[in-house]
PAFI-593452 format. One record per residue (C-alpha): x, y, z. Coordinates in Angstrom, 3 decimals, padded with zeros to 6 digits. Example, Ala and Ser with C-alpha at 12.3 -4.5 7.8 and 13.67 -1.06 7.14 Angstrom:
BEGIN
+----------+----------+----------+
!        x !        y !        z !
+----------+----------+----------+
!  012.300 ! -004.500 !  007.800 !
!  013.670 ! -001.060 !  007.140 !
+----------+----------+----------+
END
This chain:
BEGIN
+----------+----------+----------+
!        x !        y !        z !
+----------+----------+----------+
!  016.060 !  098.860 !  113.180 !
!  019.690 !  098.440 !  112.086 !
!  021.409 !  095.231 !  113.064 !
!  025.129 !  094.925 !  113.935 !
!  027.496 !  093.343 !  111.389 !
!  027.730 !  090.258 !  113.560 !
!  023.991 !  089.704 !  113.838 !
!  023.658 !  090.216 !  110.089 !
!  025.594 !  087.010 !  109.384 !
!  023.655 !  083.834 !  108.820 !
!  023.356 !  081.468 !  111.727 !
!  026.412 !  079.184 !  111.969 !
!  028.567 !  081.609 !  109.961 !
!  029.477 !  084.114 !  112.641 !
!  033.104 !  085.379 !  112.458 !
!  035.477 !  084.153 !  115.151 !
!  037.682 !  086.999 !  116.490 !
!  041.172 !  086.177 !  117.731 !
!  043.278 !  088.436 !  119.943 !
!  046.517 !  087.323 !  118.243 !
!  045.669 !  088.819 !  114.855 !
!  045.381 !  086.983 !  111.581 !
!  046.958 !  083.569 !  111.362 !
!  049.830 !  082.969 !  108.940 !
!  049.154 !  080.737 !  106.028 !
!  051.237 !  077.590 !  105.571 !
!  053.525 !  079.371 !  103.104 !
!  054.088 !  082.262 !  105.554 !
!  055.091 !  079.895 !  108.317 !
!  057.675 !  078.239 !  106.043 !
!  059.228 !  081.606 !  105.119 !
!  059.493 !  082.606 !  108.781 !
!  061.279 !  079.360 !  109.600 !
!  063.729 !  080.007 !  106.789 !
!  064.502 !  083.491 !  108.097 !
!  065.114 !  082.192 !  111.632 !
!  067.342 !  079.356 !  110.374 !
!  069.287 !  081.782 !  108.192 !
!  069.805 !  084.201 !  111.110 !
!  071.038 !  081.352 !  113.326 !
!  073.486 !  080.261 !  110.639 !
!  074.836 !  083.809 !  110.340 !
!  075.242 !  084.000 !  114.124 !
!  077.051 !  080.650 !  114.268 !
!  079.374 !  081.760 !  111.470 !
!  080.136 !  084.995 !  113.331 !
!  080.998 !  083.098 !  116.523 !
!  083.256 !  080.733 !  114.586 !
!  084.990 !  083.694 !  112.904 !
!  085.631 !  085.400 !  116.233 !
!  087.012 !  082.172 !  117.685 !
!  089.318 !  081.756 !  114.689 !
!  090.570 !  085.334 !  114.988 !
!  091.194 !  084.791 !  118.699 !
!  093.294 !  081.727 !  117.964 !
!  095.252 !  083.586 !  115.294 !
!  095.755 !  086.603 !  117.575 !
!  097.064 !  084.441 !  120.424 !
!  099.430 !  082.458 !  118.246 !
!  103.062 !  082.856 !  119.309 !
!  105.161 !  084.507 !  116.610 !
!  108.798 !  084.698 !  117.813 !
!  110.069 !  086.216 !  114.585 !
!  107.619 !  089.121 !  114.755 !
!  108.410 !  089.568 !  118.443 !
!  112.136 !  089.916 !  117.768 !
!  111.553 !  092.360 !  114.939 !
!  109.313 !  094.489 !  117.174 !
!  111.895 !  094.363 !  119.963 !
!  114.619 !  095.601 !  117.625 !
!  112.410 !  098.500 !  116.529 !
!  111.620 !  099.315 !  120.170 !
!  115.327 !  099.504 !  121.019 !
!  115.994 !  101.736 !  118.024 !
!  113.181 !  104.115 !  118.970 !
!  114.422 !  104.252 !  122.555 !
!  117.930 !  105.196 !  121.371 !
!  116.330 !  107.944 !  119.294 !
!  114.541 !  109.246 !  122.442 !
!  111.119 !  108.347 !  121.061 !
!  109.825 !  106.555 !  124.136 !
!  106.186 !  106.443 !  123.018 !
!  107.047 !  104.630 !  119.792 !
!  109.424 !  102.367 !  121.724 !
!  106.607 !  101.384 !  124.073 !
!  104.250 !  100.700 !  121.176 !
!  106.773 !  098.349 !  119.550 !
!  107.495 !  096.673 !  122.894 !
!  103.777 !  096.043 !  123.314 !
!  103.855 !  094.416 !  119.885 !
!  106.700 !  092.164 !  120.954 !
!  104.798 !  091.118 !  124.072 !
!  101.647 !  090.372 !  122.053 !
!  103.624 !  088.325 !  119.542 !
!  105.383 !  086.278 !  122.236 !
!  103.835 !  086.796 !  125.697 !
!  106.231 !  084.363 !  127.385 !
!  109.430 !  086.012 !  126.131 !
!  111.047 !  087.803 !  129.055 !
!  113.101 !  090.158 !  126.876 !
!  109.900 !  091.641 !  125.441 !
!  108.622 !  092.486 !  128.911 !
!  112.027 !  093.933 !  129.781 !
!  111.898 !  096.187 !  126.730 !
!  108.420 !  097.330 !  127.730 !
!  109.737 !  098.166 !  131.204 !
!  112.585 !  100.258 !  129.759 !
!  110.156 !  102.210 !  127.575 !
!  107.854 !  102.807 !  130.552 !
!  110.794 !  104.124 !  132.580 !
!  111.673 !  106.517 !  129.779 !
!  108.091 !  107.813 !  130.041 !
!  108.383 !  108.134 !  133.856 !
!  105.715 !  105.476 !  134.387 !
!  107.011 !  103.726 !  137.489 !
!  104.006 !  101.503 !  138.240 !
!  103.815 !  100.154 !  134.688 !
!  107.579 !  099.593 !  134.625 !
!  107.534 !  097.644 !  137.892 !
!  104.736 !  095.405 !  136.616 !
!  106.636 !  094.695 !  133.378 !
!  109.825 !  093.928 !  135.304 !
!  108.017 !  091.392 !  137.468 !
!  106.558 !  089.745 !  134.361 !
!  110.038 !  089.680 !  132.822 !
!  111.358 !  087.716 !  135.813 !
!  108.325 !  085.414 !  135.699 !
!  109.230 !  084.676 !  132.092 !
!  112.855 !  083.774 !  132.559 !
!  114.868 !  086.986 !  133.030 !
!  117.621 !  086.725 !  135.658 !
!  116.501 !  088.803 !  138.679 !
!  119.996 !  090.306 !  138.930 !
!  119.405 !  092.106 !  135.635 !
!  116.454 !  094.109 !  136.924 !
!  117.722 !  095.564 !  140.230 !
!  118.800 !  098.930 !  138.803 !
!  115.693 !  099.160 !  136.638 !
!  113.449 !  098.236 !  139.560 !
!  115.144 !  100.879 !  141.709 !
!  114.344 !  103.457 !  139.017 !
!  110.714 !  102.293 !  138.866 !
!  110.362 !  102.495 !  142.654 !
!  111.929 !  105.961 !  142.731 !
!  109.408 !  107.177 !  140.155 !
!  106.687 !  106.037 !  142.552 !
!  108.060 !  108.346 !  145.242 !
!  109.865 !  105.900 !  147.528 !
!  113.562 !  106.916 !  147.571 !
!  114.457 !  104.703 !  150.551 !
!  113.208 !  101.514 !  148.918 !
!  114.843 !  102.631 !  145.672 !
!  118.196 !  102.886 !  147.447 !
!  117.836 !  099.379 !  148.853 !
!  117.087 !  098.006 !  145.395 !
!  119.868 !  099.994 !  143.688 !
!  122.420 !  098.613 !  146.141 !
!  121.636 !  095.096 !  144.864 !
!  122.614 !  095.960 !  141.291 !
!  125.571 !  094.022 !  139.808 !
!  128.778 !  095.657 !  138.623 !
!  127.551 !  095.663 !  135.030 !
!  124.783 !  098.113 !  136.010 !
!  126.953 !  100.224 !  138.327 !
!  126.530 !  103.514 !  136.431 !
!  122.772 !  103.116 !  136.067 !
!  122.466 !  102.265 !  139.767 !
!  124.681 !  105.247 !  140.672 !
!  122.353 !  107.575 !  138.792 !
!  119.322 !  106.156 !  140.586 !
!  121.041 !  106.356 !  143.988 !
!  122.013 !  109.963 !  143.362 !
!  118.459 !  110.895 !  142.453 !
!  117.179 !  109.048 !  145.511 !
!  119.596 !  110.838 !  147.843 !
!  118.758 !  114.227 !  146.374 !
!  115.026 !  113.610 !  146.103 !
!  114.136 !  114.105 !  149.776 !
!  115.182 !  117.635 !  150.714 !
!  115.281 !  118.880 !  147.131 !
!  111.735 !  117.664 !  146.516 !
!  110.495 !  119.128 !  149.808 !
!  111.901 !  122.557 !  148.930 !
!  110.462 !  122.421 !  145.409 !
!  107.041 !  121.352 !  146.693 !
!  107.049 !  124.205 !  149.226 !
!  107.644 !  126.633 !  146.353 !
!  104.836 !  125.062 !  144.316 !
!  102.421 !  125.234 !  147.269 !
!  103.272 !  128.909 !  147.767 !
!  102.574 !  129.565 !  144.078 !
!  099.259 !  127.660 !  144.204 !
!  098.081 !  129.355 !  147.388 !
!  098.303 !  126.214 !  149.526 !
!  099.180 !  127.092 !  153.119 !
!  101.731 !  124.835 !  154.825 !
!  102.442 !  124.657 !  158.531 !
!  106.159 !  124.226 !  157.782 !
!  108.701 !  122.747 !  155.408 !
!  111.176 !  120.217 !  156.793 !
!  114.375 !  120.313 !  154.757 !
!  116.840 !  117.522 !  155.485 !
!  120.214 !  118.439 !  153.909 !
!  118.497 !  119.561 !  150.662 !
!  120.227 !  119.976 !  147.318 !
!  119.048 !  123.459 !  146.330 !
!  121.648 !  124.445 !  143.714 !
!  122.512 !  121.692 !  141.259 !
!  125.085 !  123.922 !  139.574 !
!  127.099 !  124.435 !  142.754 !
!  129.414 !  121.432 !  142.640 !
!  129.225 !  120.474 !  138.959 !
!  130.183 !  116.966 !  139.897 !
!  128.825 !  113.471 !  139.488 !
!  125.602 !  113.916 !  141.510 !
!  124.328 !  116.837 !  139.448 !
!  125.325 !  115.236 !  136.154 !
!  123.694 !  111.974 !  137.160 !
!  120.516 !  113.768 !  138.224 !
!  119.995 !  116.008 !  135.204 !
!  122.248 !  114.539 !  132.542 !
!  125.512 !  116.274 !  131.704 !
!  124.176 !  117.707 !  128.458 !
!  121.314 !  119.511 !  130.272 !
!  123.151 !  120.597 !  133.403 !
!  123.646 !  124.285 !  132.542 !
!  120.035 !  124.866 !  131.463 !
!  117.997 !  122.637 !  133.783 !
!  120.335 !  123.372 !  136.673 !
!  118.991 !  126.942 !  136.823 !
!  115.332 !  125.919 !  136.780 !
!  113.876 !  126.637 !  140.261 !
!  111.964 !  123.351 !  140.107 !
!  115.327 !  121.569 !  140.088 !
!  117.384 !  124.161 !  141.980 !
!  115.143 !  125.965 !  144.516 !
!  117.930 !  128.439 !  145.313 !
!  117.147 !  130.241 !  142.027 !
!  113.494 !  130.854 !  142.958 !
!  111.871 !  133.788 !  144.694 !
!  111.486 !  132.801 !  148.344 !
!  109.148 !  135.480 !  149.658 !
!  105.999 !  134.073 !  151.220 !
!  107.303 !  130.559 !  151.771 !
!  106.187 !  128.460 !  154.727 !
!  108.417 !  128.472 !  157.842 !
!  111.446 !  126.258 !  157.248 !
!  113.305 !  123.760 !  159.410 !
!  116.704 !  122.958 !  157.906 !
!  118.933 !  120.209 !  159.291 !
!  122.495 !  119.568 !  158.096 !
!  125.942 !  118.557 !  159.338 !
!  129.243 !  120.269 !  158.449 !
!  130.640 !  117.033 !  156.990 !
!  127.832 !  116.939 !  154.413 !
!  128.939 !  117.559 !  150.829 !
!  125.871 !  119.837 !  150.575 !
!  126.762 !  121.897 !  153.659 !
!  127.767 !  124.984 !  151.626 !
!  124.646 !  124.623 !  149.505 !
!  122.486 !  124.471 !  152.656 !
!  124.098 !  127.532 !  154.190 !
!  123.452 !  129.486 !  150.989 !
!  119.799 !  128.428 !  151.010 !
!  119.432 !  129.354 !  154.676 !
!  120.790 !  132.804 !  153.870 !
!  118.365 !  133.167 !  150.954 !
!  115.410 !  132.202 !  153.154 !
!  116.397 !  134.694 !  155.845 !
!  116.882 !  137.446 !  153.250 !
!  113.324 !  136.817 !  152.022 !
!  111.914 !  137.025 !  155.549 !
!  111.055 !  133.328 !  155.808 !
!  110.993 !  132.079 !  159.438 !
!  113.888 !  129.620 !  159.697 !
!  114.992 !  127.089 !  162.273 !
!  118.527 !  126.084 !  161.279 !
!  119.933 !  122.990 !  162.995 !
!  123.618 !  122.215 !  162.479 !
!  124.795 !  118.879 !  163.869 !
!  128.600 !  119.018 !  164.233 !
!  129.356 !  115.275 !  164.038 !
!  127.036 !  114.306 !  161.209 !
!  127.245 !  113.972 !  157.445 !
!  124.750 !  113.452 !  154.625 !
!  121.921 !  110.991 !  155.188 !
!  122.071 !  110.963 !  158.984 !
!  118.289 !  110.709 !  159.289 !
!  118.583 !  107.121 !  158.005 !
!  121.214 !  106.074 !  160.556 !
!  119.190 !  106.421 !  163.755 !
!  119.392 !  102.687 !  164.502 !
!  123.200 !  102.700 !  164.643 !
!  124.153 !  106.254 !  165.610 !
!  123.111 !  108.044 !  168.796 !
!  123.988 !  111.431 !  167.319 !
!  121.771 !  110.676 !  164.334 !
!  118.957 !  109.605 !  166.632 !
!  119.195 !  112.777 !  168.734 !
!  119.295 !  114.914 !  165.579 !
!  116.209 !  113.200 !  164.176 !
!  114.356 !  113.626 !  167.461 !
!  115.245 !  117.324 !  167.555 !
!  114.020 !  117.919 !  163.998 !
!  110.802 !  115.999 !  164.624 !
!  110.212 !  118.060 !  167.775 !
!  110.718 !  121.255 !  165.741 !
!  108.213 !  120.061 !  163.160 !
!  105.695 !  119.069 !  165.841 !
!  105.968 !  122.536 !  167.378 !
!  105.006 !  124.069 !  164.041 !
!  102.043 !  121.682 !  163.729 !
!  100.827 !  122.633 !  167.203 !
!  101.219 !  126.324 !  166.422 !
!  099.252 !  125.938 !  163.203 !
!  096.455 !  124.064 !  164.986 !
!  096.098 !  126.894 !  167.530 !
!  096.052 !  129.588 !  164.852 !
+----------+----------+----------+
END
């Protein structure tokens, strides 16, 4: 009969089995301790290095900030807004409490049409010592880029004389943005197959080449007027109008855009677009904003809103 390995051992010499595996010898335990201590030392050194780099990175360096600001301004003059923003970021990192650095970052953001970022930088500029009067025109531009022409106008009107031309450009864009943008969006929706119940056009600027005066130059830039002024996205009169949503057009004969509006009304009719044309004989440009002080403006606004509501009701029944 064959005995098991365990029973074959002499009495008192049976092997003791342990679930944890073989025990380390004294020398093995010492080596393991050394490895653990060494790893902890490496970790502590890494933490100290990161802390040191953080301190160095957060150290204020006014000289570097001013050099970066100068480069940002040079890039902006060269119409390289992306590089200007990168250098402005460098100026802010080098001296986070220098208001001029935040102001430069705001200007670069505006050049990139980033209204939200520009507004945030302008607020930080004021928090860090910039006179609030210096930012009104810039803030108006930032607000306009976010699609709020009325608030942009309020802010632009606060601008000091030194920023008069900049504020004028923003105000012009704000005034033209409403009807012009509505007409351009209606064209884009038609092209994308998006059905609209109607388009409400309040004294829109539809031909930016028509007057060739200050508003068009301020909106597009004098050097680009002849080329961009014929782009249907800027001047809807030059588009194809077939298939557009029904239009409601409101204007007064004292409006500097009255001739423009009559030409657009004719173009819409020629393309077979259903048109409700409302002419208000006593009113001029911007009357929709004067309802609190002008009865004629109030009645005109109520009429146009009623026209729009009728289109909504018709679309809901269709």
